[in-house]
N, C-alpha and C positions, 0 to 999 in steps of 0.2 A: 407530459411534464418534462421529458427530456428531449434534447435535440443535438444533432451533430453540428460542431462548430470548428473553427480553427483559431489559434492564437499565436502570436509572434514568438518565435524562438529567439534566443539571445544571439547577439553579434551578427544579425542579419542572415542567419542560416536558412530562413524560410518560415513556413507556417506549420505548426504542429496540429494535427487533427485531434479531436477529442469529443467526448460525449458530456454534455452539461445538463444537469437536472436542477431546476430552479423551484424553490418553494412557492406556493400560491399566496402565502401571507408574508409577514415580515421575515427577514433573513437574520438568523442568529449569528452565523459565522459561515465560513466556507471550509470544505474538506476536499482534498485531492485524494482520489482513489486510484492507486497504482495497481494495475492488473497483474495476474500471474502471466506465465509465458504463452497464454492462449488468446491474447488480444482483448479488445473491448467487446467481449461476447455478451450473450444475453444475461449471464449471471452477474457480470460486472455492471451492466446497465441497471439491473435490478437493485444492486447495492446502492448505486447512485440515487435511484428513485426513492429508496427507503430512507436515505439521509435527507432528501428533500421533503419527505413526509414529516420529518422531525424538525424542519425549519432551517436546514443547512443547504446552502448552495453546494452542489457536488460536481466535481470535474474529474473525469477519467481520461487522461491523455493516452494517446496511441504511442506506447513506448518503443515500438519497432518502426516508427514512421520513416526513418532514414533508409531502411532496406527492405521492409515488408509491410507497407502501409495497408491498413484496412483488414488485416487477417482476423478471423474469428474461428477458433478451433475448439474441439470437444475433447477433453482429456480422456474420456471413456472410449474413444476410438483409437486403437493402437497406432495407426498410420499418422493420425493427427498429433498424437503425443510425440512421436518421433520427429515430425516436422517442427513442433514447438521447441523441442530440445535443440534442434539445429539453430533456430533463431536465438535461443539463449546463448549458444556459443558465439554468435556474431555480435551480441549486445555489448556496448561499451558503457559500463556503469558510471564512469566519470562524465561522459556526455549526458547520461541519464540524470545526474544531479543538476547539470545545467538546464535541462528541460524542466525539472522540478522548480528550479529558481524562476524560470520563465512563467510557469503556472502560478507560482506565488505572486509574482508581479501582476499578472493578468487578473487574478481574483481580487487583489487589493486595490485594483483600479475601479472596482464597483463601489458606488456610493453606499456607505453604511457598513462595508466589510473592513474590519481592521484586524481580525484574527483569522488565521488560516491553519488548519490541521491537515494531517496526512495519514491515511491508512493504506497499507500495502500487503500483498499476499504473495508468498513464495519469493520469486525474484523481487516483487514489490515489497516484501518484508525486509529484504536486504536494503532496498532503497529507502525504506522508512528509517532504518538505522543510519544510513549515510546522510540522509537529509537532516536528521537530528544532530549529526556531528558537523555538517558542512554548511547548513543554511540557517536562517533565522525563523524556521517554521515554529509555530507556537506550541504544537503538541503533535506527537507521532505515535502510531501504533503499527506494529509488524506482526503478521500472522505467519508462522512457520517460515521465517526468513532463512535464506540459505547463505552460507559463507560468512556469516557474521563473526564466527570464531576466528576468521582470518583477518579481521579488521579491528580487533579490540584495542590496538594501539591508538585508535582515534577516539576512544571513549572519553578521554579527558576534555574533549571539545564539546561534549553534549551539555548544552546550557538550559534547554527547555525539556519538559517532561516527555519521556519515552516509555511505552509499554510494549512488551514482547510476549506473544502467545506461543508456547513451545510444546508441541505434542511429543511425548516421550518415546513413541515408536515411529518417529519420522524416519522413513527409509532414505531420505536425502540428507538428513542432518543426524548423524549417529551419536551414540552415547559420549564419545570423547569430545565431539564438537559441543554437545550440550553442556558437558562438564566445564569446558573452557569458557563458555558463555556465562555460566553461573559464577565461576571463579572470578571472571573479569568484571562482572556487572552487579552481582548481588549487593554489594556495599555502595554502589553508586547512588548518590542522593537524588538523582533525577530519573532513575530507571526503575521500573517495576516489571518483574518477570512472573509469569503464570505458567505452571506445568499442567499438562492434560494427560493423565496417566493412561497408557495403552492406546492413545489415539495416534493416527498417522497423518502425514502430509495431506493437506487439502481438506481437513475435517470440517472446515467452516464454509466450503463451497455452497453456493445458493442451490445448486441442483446437481444431480449426477450421483454416481456410485460412491464417491469418496466422502460424501457428507455424513457426519455423525450428528444427529439431531440434538442430543443433550449437550454435547460439547460445543456445537455451534451456538446454541442458545445462550449458554453460559459465557462464552467468549464475547459474543456480540453484546450481551448486557454489560459486561465489564467495559467494553469499548465505548458504548453509549454513555455510561457513567463517567468515564475518563474524559471524554470530550465535553460533556456537560460541565464538569468541574473546571477544565482548563480553557475551553473556548467560549462557554456560555450557553 
């Protein structure tokens, strides 16, 4: 169902690698899947295929393609976690938004696709927020997004629906950051926040030690319903 592809970056920067899963039947809409800091690994490919099973074309771009193309890391392996954190430190989120814009253009180039959503995890959750504020993405969902509390001054630009999943015991996004997110976004007419009491960062990973089954099932159901409402 899925295949490795490339699509054009903006401004002639090159070709962005990605993983594209295509439904067997009619396409309802498209969804961009922004990975965590571990690359387009088996868990992210599985998420793309699950969206394709529901009728959505799903594209996971290689967000580190400029400096570490093709990495696939396991967060349960300490050395690989440290490697991933190093890539996070090199990542330029402003360029990442440009790559999301390139993905939106690529997907809207398919016949029959006129609505594109985005779901992101960890760093990808931050990118979901930034895409909602800086692009014309039709709907966005962020799971345990990092550093959103530092970008609340952009919230006025969010014109299309955004949902954020916030685990209250996230060791990368502490209580003060969570409070700032709620204070800044609770009353925003386009934003929906969901808290997950006692859960930690990565609770909705497809596989591995971080997954919390009940929390993942609940968050993923909310995400499916959100996209069904706003994308079709």
